[in-house]
C-alpha positions in Angstrom: 148.7 170.1 48.5 151.0 171.0 51.3 154.6 172.1 50.6 157.3 170.0 52.2 160.2 171.9 53.8 163.5 170.2 54.3 165.5 171.9 56.9 169.2 172.6 56.7 169.7 170.4 59.7 168.1 167.4 58.0 170.1 168.0 54.8 173.3 168.1 56.8 172.4 164.9 58.6 171.6 163.1 55.4 174.8 164.3 53.8 176.8 163.0 56.8 175.0 159.7 56.6 175.9 159.4 52.9 179.5 160.3 53.6 179.6 157.6 56.3 178.3 155.1 53.8 181.0 156.1 51.3 183.6 155.7 54.0 182.4 152.2 54.9 182.4 151.3 51.2 186.0 152.5 50.9 186.9 150.5 54.0 185.3 147.4 52.4 187.2 148.0 49.2 190.5 148.4 51.1 189.8 145.2 53.0 189.2 143.3 49.7 192.4 144.7 48.2 194.4 143.6 51.2 192.7 140.2 51.5 193.1 139.3 47.8 196.6 140.8 47.4 195.7 143.1 44.5 197.5 146.3 43.5 196.8 149.5 45.4 195.8 151.1 42.1 192.5 149.3 42.6 191.5 152.0 45.0 191.3 154.4 42.1 190.1 152.1 39.3 187.2 150.7 41.4 185.9 154.0 42.6 182.7 153.7 40.6 181.9 150.3 42.2 182.6 152.0 45.6 180.1 154.8 44.8 177.5 152.3 43.7 178.0 150.3 46.9 177.8 153.4 49.0 174.5 154.3 47.4 173.2 150.8 48.0 174.3 151.1 51.7 172.5 154.5 51.9 169.3 153.1 50.4 169.4 150.1 52.8 170.0 152.4 55.8 167.0 154.5 54.7 164.8 151.5 54.5 165.9 150.4 58.0 165.1 153.9 59.3 161.7 153.9 57.5 160.8 150.6 59.1 161.9 151.9 62.5 159.8 155.0 62.2 156.8 152.9 61.0 157.1 150.6 63.9 157.4 153.5 66.3 154.3 155.1 65.0 152.4 151.8 65.0 153.3 151.1 68.7 152.6 154.7 69.8 149.1 154.6 68.3 148.4 151.2 70.0 149.3 152.7 73.4 146.9 155.6 72.8 144.1 153.3 71.9 144.5 151.2 75.0 143.5 154.1 77.3 
């Protein structure tokens, strides 16, 4: 079986993607706090929900990218078979 190497560039890109998802989850939490007029202490007390939501966003984004890569491979093979 072949060893899979994950480059430092890929690790950095995935970490940045996860941090963006965490940032978006915090923005959504802040919006909910403002919209429902709850205390600002909710930013701290709901951090575990924010982390779970960030992980869910990251998984969703990974599935979208996987679908995109699959479609790209599917269409690139179709073009090669047409010739």
